[in-house]
BAFI-3210 file (N, C-alpha, C; in Angstrom, 3 decimals, decimal comma, padded with zeros to 6 digits):
// residues 172
n [1|2|3|4|5|6|7|8|9|10|11|12|13|14|15|16|17|18|19|20|21|22|23|24|25|26|27|28|29|30|31|32|33|34|35|36|37|38|39|40|41|42|43|44|45|46|47|48|49|50|51|52|53|54|55|56|57|58|59|60|61|62|63|64|65|66|67|68|69|70|71|72|73|74|75|76|77|78|79|80|81|82|83|84|85|86|87|88|89|90|91|92|93|94|95|96|97|98|99|100|101|102|103|104|105|106|107|108|109|110|111|112|113|114|115|116|117|118|119|120|121|122|123|124|125|126|127|128|129|130|131|132|133|134|135|136|137|138|139|140|141|142|143|144|145|146|147|148|149|150|151|152|153|154|155|156|157|158|159|160|161|162|163|164|165|166|167|168|169|170|171|172]
n.u [012,141|013,854|017,342|020,046|021,746|020,182|018,404|019,838|020,330|017,633|016,988|019,182|018,766|015,907|016,560|018,234|016,686|015,927|013,564|011,356|011,641|010,656|010,441|011,105|009,547|010,185|008,658|008,489|008,580|010,182|009,259|009,395|008,161|007,622|006,753|006,339|005,039|005,508|004,327|004,327|005,729|003,487|000,867|001,574|000,979|-001,905|-002,615|-002,389|-003,168|-005,893|-006,385|-005,663|-008,346|-010,176|-009,465|-009,971|-013,003|-013,806|-013,056|-014,418|-016,819|-016,958|-018,356|-020,724|-022,556|-023,638|-024,349|-026,799|-029,923|-031,661|-029,027|-027,964|-027,962|-026,813|-024,393|-021,576|-021,676|-021,484|-018,848|-017,169|-017,474|-016,329|-013,797|-013,160|-013,022|-010,721|-008,962|-009,192|-008,489|-005,817|-004,591|-005,597|-004,281|-001,876|000,360|001,596|003,121|001,871|000,931|000,828|-000,905|-002,379|-003,544|-004,048|-005,182|-005,505|-007,134|-009,303|-010,828|-010,971|-012,846|-014,785|-015,610|-016,796|-019,316|-020,776|-023,205|-025,842|-026,352|-025,130|-024,170|-024,916|-025,260|-022,814|-019,762|-016,667|-015,186|-016,119|-016,622|-014,100|-013,895|-015,409|-014,059|-011,618|-011,016|-009,471|-007,485|-009,471|-010,517|-008,300|-006,665|-004,494|-006,030|-008,388|-008,110|-008,468|-010,725|-012,120|-012,010|-012,237|-011,263|-008,048|-007,071|-008,689|-009,496|-009,823|-012,152|-013,975|-014,486|-015,644|-017,771|-019,266|-019,870|-021,409|-023,918|-024,842|-026,166|-028,115|-027,124|-027,426|-024,896|-022,723]
n.v [-014,462|-011,835|-011,545|-009,647|-008,281|-007,754|-006,240|-004,182|-003,270|-001,986|-000,813|002,063|002,023|003,339|005,940|007,110|007,731|010,076|011,209|012,322|011,113|010,319|008,252|004,703|001,451|-001,579|-005,081|-008,286|-009,929|-008,399|-006,235|-002,765|000,179|003,689|006,840|010,356|011,443|011,420|009,289|007,177|003,709|002,436|003,521|003,522|000,504|000,655|001,427|-000,479|-002,070|-001,767|-001,075|-003,304|-005,098|-003,687|-004,776|-007,325|-007,221|-006,698|-008,995|-011,070|-010,049|-010,575|-012,906|-012,921|-013,606|-016,778|-016,061|-016,602|-015,255|-013,993|-013,743|-011,367|-008,458|-008,472|-009,599|-008,592|-006,936|-009,177|-009,787|-008,149|-007,762|-010,240|-010,330|-008,335|-009,900|-010,604|-013,226|-013,733|-011,038|-011,352|-013,149|-012,920|-010,768|-011,559|-012,393|-014,509|-016,660|-015,875|-014,583|-011,683|-010,531|-008,525|-009,714|-012,925|-015,142|-017,688|-018,194|-016,434|-017,872|-020,242|-019,351|-018,849|-021,497|-022,185|-020,931|-022,425|-024,015|-024,042|-021,681|-019,442|-019,010|-020,380|-024,113|-024,756|-025,533|-025,733|-025,178|-023,588|-021,484|-020,566|-019,884|-017,335|-016,226|-015,803|-014,899|-015,038|-017,055|-018,889|-022,213|-023,140|-022,748|-022,451|-021,295|-022,686|-025,269|-024,429|-023,753|-025,712|-026,742|-026,257|-023,481|-024,516|-023,607|-023,460|-021,461|-019,261|-020,596|-020,503|-018,168|-017,517|-018,552|-017,772|-015,455|-015,747|-016,916|-015,459|-013,631|-015,553|-017,723|-021,069|-022,985|-025,735]
n.w [-020,151|-020,396|-020,249|-017,999|-019,651|-022,263|-020,843|-020,264|-022,591|-023,789|-021,454|-022,291|-025,163|-024,359|-023,106|-024,582|-026,831|-025,865|-025,144|-022,008|-019,126|-015,935|-014,397|-014,430|-014,888|-014,309|-015,348|-013,784|-016,497|-018,092|-019,130|-019,855|-018,654|-018,970|-017,200|-017,176|-015,244|-012,937|-011,067|-008,436|-008,095|-006,541|-007,337|-010,181|-010,698|-009,749|-011,614|-013,786|-013,207|-013,444|-016,184|-017,074|-015,442|-017,294|-019,777|-018,938|-019,158|-021,423|-022,654|-021,322|-022,585|-024,797|-024,709|-024,832|-026,910|-025,792|-023,050|-020,953|-021,404|-019,375|-017,596|-019,577|-018,772|-016,208|-015,982|-016,700|-014,579|-012,595|-013,097|-012,578|-009,895|-009,133|-009,941|-008,015|-005,492|-003,129|-003,103|-006,220|-007,470|-006,383|-007,875|-010,900|-012,203|-012,759|-014,848|-015,648|-017,572|-020,200|-023,296|-024,553|-023,013|-020,318|-018,025|-016,308|-018,597|-018,905|-015,930|-016,127|-018,112|-016,984|-014,980|-016,259|-017,357|-014,660|-014,804|-016,893|-018,066|-018,121|-015,989|-016,340|-018,825|-021,585|-022,148|-023,902|-026,351|-025,132|-027,938|-028,857|-027,144|-026,934|-029,792|-029,417|-027,882|-028,598|-031,458|-033,677|-033,465|-032,812|-032,113|-032,229|-030,030|-027,298|-025,224|-025,375|-023,518|-020,935|-020,641|-020,411|-017,681|-014,156|-011,448|-010,182|-007,512|-004,595|-002,846|-005,128|-006,207|-004,516|-003,996|-006,230|-006,559|-004,187|-005,347|-007,570|-006,026|-004,394|-006,730|-007,081|-008,336|-008,829|-007,793|-009,781]
ca.u [012,348|015,528|018,691|020,718|022,229|018,702|017,531|020,230|019,924|017,050|017,111|020,200|017,671|015,152|017,648|018,754|015,853|015,329|012,359|011,732|011,656|010,441|010,200|011,174|009,497|010,628|008,303|009,119|008,471|011,091|008,864|009,609|006,990|007,631|005,817|006,904|004,126|006,272|003,309|004,505|005,098|002,196|-000,081|001,625|000,631|-003,066|-003,657|-001,752|-004,324|-007,493|-006,292|-006,267|-009,557|-011,208|-009,586|-010,958|-013,921|-013,912|-012,839|-015,277|-017,731|-017,527|-019,187|-022,094|-023,797|-023,923|-024,548|-028,168|-030,713|-032,147|-027,786|-027,182|-027,691|-025,781|-023,202|-019,990|-021,710|-021,248|-017,228|-016,873|-017,319|-015,940|-012,379|-012,923|-012,462|-009,190|-008,699|-009,323|-007,989|-004,511|-003,618|-005,632|-003,610|-000,371|-000,235|002,360|004,131|000,961|001,461|-000,344|-002,072|-002,312|-004,109|-004,171|-006,424|-006,108|-007,979|-010,221|-011,370|-011,495|-013,992|-015,961|-016,409|-017,840|-020,673|-021,238|-024,267|-027,587|-026,206|-025,052|-023,668|-025,896|-024,867|-021,659|-018,180|-015,381|-014,816|-017,552|-016,183|-012,723|-013,777|-015,573|-012,889|-010,105|-011,514|-008,256|-007,147|-010,677|-010,575|-006,835|-005,763|-004,341|-007,433|-009,339|-007,796|-008,471|-012,052|-012,584|-011,565|-012,177|-009,399|-007,501|-007,303|-010,382|-009,863|-010,795|-013,334|-015,375|-014,846|-016,391|-019,299|-020,165|-020,419|-022,416|-024,861|-025,107|-026,618|-028,994|-027,055|-026,720|-023,452|-022,909]
ca.v [-013,714|-011,042|-011,362|-008,756|-007,375|-007,286|-005,033|-002,972|-002,756|-001,421|000,903|002,655|002,780|003,938|006,835|007,708|008,439|011,551|010,968|012,657|009,839|010,315|007,229|003,410|000,400|-003,425|-006,062|-009,184|-010,245|-007,610|-005,260|-001,520|001,236|004,919|007,724|011,354|011,884|010,970|008,342|005,870|002,091|001,926|004,114|002,884|-000,830|000,480|002,266|-001,551|-003,151|-000,991|-001,320|-004,974|-005,337|-003,360|-005,572|-008,483|-007,018|-006,361|-010,499|-012,080|-009,330|-011,420|-014,182|-012,540|-014,441|-017,760|-015,198|-016,898|-014,095|-013,725|-012,782|-010,697|-007,313|-008,564|-010,593|-007,961|-007,037|-010,352|-010,406|-007,393|-008,343|-011,203|-009,709|-007,594|-011,121|-010,821|-014,359|-013,881|-009,971|-011,600|-014,512|-012,905|-009,586|-012,238|-013,431|-015,515|-016,585|-015,788|-013,511|-010,509|-010,032|-008,013|-011,058|-014,773|-015,343|-019,160|-017,953|-016,307|-019,094|-021,112|-019,310|-018,910|-022,658|-022,191|-020,517|-023,239|-026,072|-023,072|-021,199|-017,999|-019,408|-021,768|-025,129|-024,716|-026,323|-025,057|-024,962|-022,422|-020,621|-020,203|-019,166|-016,220|-015,240|-015,585|-015,085|-015,439|-018,427|-019,808|-023,647|-023,537|-021,368|-022,192|-021,084|-023,642|-026,425|-023,469|-023,473|-026,918|-026,636|-024,670|-022,856|-025,276|-022,590|-023,328|-020,073|-018,684|-021,488|-020,687|-017,232|-017,145|-019,698|-016,637|-013,975|-016,093|-017,195|-014,003|-013,367|-016,208|-018,829|-022,407|-023,758|-027,316]
ca.w [-019,483|-020,450|-019,669|-018,027|-021,176|-022,947|-020,483|-020,436|-023,941|-023,861|-021,088|-023,250|-026,139|-024,305|-022,602|-025,725|-027,289|-025,876|-023,975|-020,818|-018,041|-014,892|-013,344|-014,863|-014,442|-015,167|-014,875|-013,920|-017,543|-018,774|-019,874|-019,287|-018,834|-017,983|-017,055|-016,907|-014,189|-011,160|-010,477|-007,669|-008,399|-006,365|-008,942|-011,533|-010,400|-009,232|-013,340|-014,687|-012,655|-014,019|-017,503|-017,449|-015,498|-018,848|-020,897|-018,534|-018,835|-022,897|-023,207|-021,529|-022,788|-025,770|-024,769|-024,621|-027,548|-025,145|-021,974|-020,546|-021,359|-017,930|-016,979|-020,188|-018,303|-015,372|-016,907|-016,727|-013,457|-012,228|-013,190|-012,021|-008,409|-009,074|-009,566|-006,719|-004,687|-003,036|-003,666|-007,497|-007,234|-006,000|-008,936|-011,812|-012,611|-012,858|-016,441|-015,642|-019,264|-021,160|-024,162|-025,274|-022,136|-018,620|-016,936|-016,388|-019,166|-018,161|-014,622|-016,744|-018,450|-015,707|-013,834|-017,411|-017,600|-013,371|-015,383|-018,260|-018,379|-018,176|-015,055|-017,033|-020,002|-022,219|-022,516|-024,726|-026,220|-024,916|-028,551|-029,389|-026,201|-027,414|-030,975|-029,451|-026,746|-029,255|-033,101|-034,800|-033,564|-031,903|-031,525|-031,936|-029,036|-026,244|-023,516|-025,199|-022,472|-019,677|-021,103|-019,676|-016,201|-013,236|-011,003|-009,353|-006,024|-003,350|-002,671|-006,221|-006,627|-003,145|-003,936|-007,595|-006,288|-003,395|-005,686|-007,880|-004,899|-004,309|-007,528|-007,192|-009,648|-008,323|-008,572|-009,090]
c.u [013,709|016,350|019,275|020,779|021,330|018,269|018,392|020,332|018,990|016,760|017,867|019,505|016,848|015,290|018,063|017,885|015,361|014,084|012,291|010,951|011,372|010,153|010,061|010,807|009,915|009,982|008,934|009,425|009,914|010,887|008,695|008,483|007,514|006,628|006,671|005,868|004,815|005,249|004,423|004,722|003,926|001,028|000,038|000,676|-001,163|-003,548|-003,266|-002,959|-006,264|-007,206|-006,423|-007,580|-010,532|-010,867|-009,949|-012,171|-014,491|-013,679|-013,770|-016,718|-017,915|-017,894|-020,532|-023,255|-024,468|-024,279|-026,330|-029,015|-031,171|-030,719|-027,405|-027,086|-026,806|-024,597|-021,589|-020,126|-020,967|-019,238|-016,717|-016,368|-016,649|-014,653|-011,926|-012,415|-011,007|-008,632|-008,320|-008,293|-006,229|-003,553|-004,482|-004,738|-002,234|-000,988|000,360|003,147|003,115|001,364|000,355|-001,603|-001,467|-002,322|-003,575|-005,431|-007,377|-007,445|-009,313|-011,447|-011,881|-012,868|-014,963|-016,637|-017,188|-019,269|-021,523|-022,251|-025,600|-027,292|-026,227|-024,678|-024,229|-024,822|-023,717|-020,108|-018,060|-014,568|-014,986|-017,084|-014,699|-012,927|-013,945|-014,485|-011,894|-009,813|-010,506|-007,670|-008,174|-010,325|-009,093|-006,101|-005,725|-005,140|-008,255|-008,900|-008,356|-010,269|-013,085|-012,671|-011,713|-011,155|-008,993|-007,570|-008,813|-010,620|-010,827|-011,855|-014,589|-015,705|-015,753|-017,625|-019,743|-020,394|-022,036|-023,838|-025,613|-026,196|-027,748|-028,497|-027,039|-026,231|-023,457|-021,785]
c.v [-012,743|-010,950|-009,768|-007,988|-007,032|-006,039|-003,635|-002,471|-001,775|-000,470|001,996|003,012|004,015|005,612|007,900|008,400|009,661|011,736|010,980|011,757|010,161|009,024|005,792|002,339|-000,641|-004,060|-007,600|-009,859|-009,735|-006,162|-003,985|-000,531|002,098|005,913|009,258|012,158|012,064|010,465|007,627|004,686|002,100|002,243|003,667|001,289|-000,482|000,419|000,593|-002,167|-002,565|-001,196|-002,787|-005,358|-004,878|-004,347|-007,035|-008,578|-007,139|-007,309|-011,120|-011,178|-009,876|-012,581|-014,329|-013,356|-015,599|-017,154|-015,894|-015,287|-013,279|-012,970|-011,700|-009,565|-007,102|-008,898|-009,731|-007,628|-007,839|-010,483|-009,226|-007,504|-009,746|-010,849|-008,659|-008,315|-010,710|-012,268|-014,338|-012,586|-010,636|-012,908|-013,522|-011,798|-010,316|-012,688|-014,636|-015,219|-016,552|-014,594|-012,747|-010,003|-009,140|-008,800|-012,101|-014,988|-017,096|-018,827|-017,755|-017,293|-020,356|-020,654|-019,185|-020,050|-023,104|-021,693|-021,285|-023,778|-024,719|-022,262|-019,661|-018,345|-020,739|-022,696|-025,237|-025,360|-024,907|-024,706|-023,417|-020,962|-019,898|-019,668|-017,432|-015,092|-015,170|-015,856|-015,417|-016,857|-019,375|-021,422|-024,086|-023,032|-022,356|-023,074|-021,993|-024,954|-025,709|-023,760|-024,977|-027,256|-025,637|-024,887|-024,149|-024,736|-022,689|-022,717|-019,783|-019,260|-020,866|-019,008|-016,574|-017,474|-018,727|-015,661|-014,725|-016,842|-016,329|-013,113|-014,655|-017,070|-020,133|-022,689|-025,138|-027,585]
c.w [-020,064|-020,052|-019,283|-019,059|-021,818|-022,012|-020,003|-021,449|-023,890|-023,296|-022,044|-024,540|-025,526|-023,926|-023,745|-026,832|-027,233|-024,859|-022,200|-020,057|-016,944|-013,916|-014,713|-014,009|-014,968|-014,210|-014,597|-015,164|-018,384|-019,661|-019,140|-019,516|-018,316|-018,146|-017,056|-015,659|-012,984|-010,075|-009,601|-007,799|-007,984|-006,827|-010,165|-011,751|-010,483|-011,610|-014,381|-014,138|-013,463|-015,129|-018,059|-016,659|-016,727|-019,629|-020,432|-018,899|-020,760|-023,459|-022,406|-021,545|-024,589|-025,742|-024,029|-025,330|-026,794|-023,696|-022,298|-020,925|-020,348|-017,223|-018,001|-019,584|-016,956|-015,255|-016,102|-015,242|-012,266|-012,143|-012,673|-010,274|-008,164|-009,215|-008,677|-005,637|-004,525|-003,519|-005,439|-007,623|-007,225|-007,159|-010,746|-012,845|-013,101|-014,242|-016,610|-017,154|-020,374|-022,118|-024,677|-024,217|-021,028|-017,548|-017,082|-017,155|-019,104|-017,056|-015,231|-017,389|-018,009|-014,698|-014,850|-017,233|-015,820|-014,253|-016,733|-017,715|-017,997|-017,021|-015,554|-018,357|-020,600|-021,884|-023,923|-024,832|-025,668|-026,620|-029,379|-028,484|-026,785|-029,189|-030,367|-028,196|-027,774|-030,907|-034,309|-034,854|-033,064|-031,647|-031,265|-031,273|-027,618|-024,553|-023,650|-024,143|-021,273|-019,644|-020,120|-018,264|-015,221|-012,545|-010,278|-007,731|-005,436|-003,492|-003,611|-005,860|-005,611|-003,224|-005,161|-007,034|-004,973|-004,246|-007,001|-007,330|-004,852|-005,246|-008,298|-008,357|-008,566|-008,975|-008,329|-007,967]
res [m|m|t|e|e|e|k|m|q|m|l|r|e|v|l|g|s|g|a|k|i|g|q|l|f|m|d|n|h|g|e|v|t|y|n|d|y|g|d|t|p|q|q|e|q|r|m|v|r|s|r|a|r|d|m|i|i|e|y|v|g|r|l|m|p|v|v|v|t|d|f|r|e|c|f|l|k|i|w|l|e|i|l|e|q|d|a|v|s|q|v|v|y|d|r|g|r|q|q|g|t|l|f|n|r|n|l|v|a|q|i|s|h|m|m|v|g|g|l|i|i|k|n|t|s|d|v|r|m|a|e|l|l|e|p|e|k|g|r|n|h|p|v|r|g|a|l|s|v|s|p|e|d|k|r|v|k|k|a|v|n|e|v|l|e|k|h|g|v|k|v|k]
***
């Protein structure tokens, strides 16, 4: 997390750059975003969530090589439905301390774990999934640990199970 002095220095740099700024937004992690369109913080949050949702879909799309053939056409649709669930959307867009992403990568990995075992994703290892999701670091990426467990939050598990069952997937 940034110190107050670091935040002020960043703001001075942005303001001194001559950029036309309508509004500045600083999230809990010290990241500053701005726009000159006059969007409200709520509109800005919706835009960030929309961008994060697109990133999640691109991210889980990397798992397509291990998706069961019967579910390849609806895999991303199922993910979109999962992301619309209140219990999921309340936590998936909070990246916490994870770097390089706008979403909770560990939660996405844990939900992916719920799909393993021939249900939607073929019986495959967490190593193989980590290699697909994070090709640069693969088996050494921290997401590998999250790929071996289901979400702890019972509300999230229940919401995901309901979506999966709706699509005819028998949940373990």
